[in-house]
ZAMARGU-4260 file (C-alpha; in steps of 0.2 Angstrom, whole numbers, plus 5000, padded with zeros to 4 digits):
<rodrens>
0) 5003/4761/4837 | 5013/4765/4820 | 5028/4755/4827 | 5018/4738/4831 | 5008/4739/4816
5) 5024/4741/4806 | 5030/4726/4813 | 5014/4716/4812 | 5009/4722/4794 | 5025/4726/4785
10) 5037/4715/4796 | 5048/4732/4797 | 5056/4735/4814 | 5056/4756/4816 | 5067/4766/4825
15) 5057/4772/4841 | 5058/4791/4847 | 5067/4786/4864 | 5081/4779/4854 | 5085/4796/4846
20) 5080/4809/4859 | 5080/4811/4878 | 5064/4814/4885 | 5049/4822/4875 | 5061/4833/4865
25) 5071/4832/4849 | 5082/4846/4855 | 5101/4841/4853 | 5095/4828/4840 | 5105/4832/4822
30) 5094/4839/4809 | 5098/4824/4799 | 5092/4811/4813 | 5075/4821/4814 | 5072/4821/4795
35) 5076/4802/4794 | 5065/4797/4809 | 5050/4810/4802 | 5053/4801/4784 | 5052/4784/4791
40) 5036/4787/4799 | 5029/4795/4784 | 5034/4781/4773 | 5028/4768/4786 | 5012/4777/4788
45) 5009/4777/4769 | 5014/4758/4766 | 5001/4755/4780 | 4988/4763/4772 | 4990/4756/4756
50) 4990/4738/4762 | 4976/4740/4775 | 4965/4750/4762 | 4968/4735/4749 | 4962/4723/4763
55) 4947/4733/4769 | 4930/4726/4763 | 4918/4739/4755 | 4908/4742/4770 | 4923/4748/4778
60) 4928/4758/4763 | 4911/4765/4762 | 4911/4770/4781 | 4928/4779/4779 | 4923/4788/4764
65) 4906/4794/4771 | 4909/4796/4789 | 4928/4795/4794 | 4935/4806/4779 | 4923/4821/4780
70) 4923/4823/4800 | 4938/4834/4802 | 4931/4847/4790 | 4915/4846/4799 | 4921/4848/4816
75) 4933/4861/4810 | 4918/4871/4804 | 4909/4869/4820 | 4924/4875/4831 | 4926/4890/4821
80) 4907/4894/4822 | 4907/4890/4841 | 4891/4886/4851 | 4877/4896/4858 | 4877/4896/4878
85) 4861/4902/4885 | 4868/4911/4900 | 4851/4915/4908 | 4845/4898/4906 | 4861/4891/4916
90) 4858/4905/4929 | 4841/4899/4932 | 4847/4880/4932 | 4860/4884/4944 | 4848/4892/4956
95) 4836/4876/4955 | 4850/4863/4957 | 4857/4873/4971 | 4837/4873/4980 | 4837/4855/4978
100) 4854/4851/4984 | 4848/4862/5000 | 4833/4852/5002 | 4843/4836/5001 | 4855/4842/5013
105) 4841/4847/5025 | 4833/4831/5023 | 4850/4822/5027 | 4853/4833/5043 | 4835/4831/5049
</rodrens>
């Protein structure tokens, strides 16, 4: 996680969410504390990225640039486009599977 990496890579102890909030919500936390917490996370993320990117070997950088970086855009396009579902085929497959299960059940009972 971010907090552990900040300690390990940056020698930086960060504030944990549970130290400023009760439960899973920021309700009741002041705007100033919320902003400070979010900014610290953003700053640490950028500092970690800079350090880890500088340490990455060319193969890792290439993997990131050619596969990891374009992937969210591709997945978003896939999600927006949707998928085709062949309902008649699935209904036919359901009948075949039910028949096979019936035959297996009959065999086990007999």
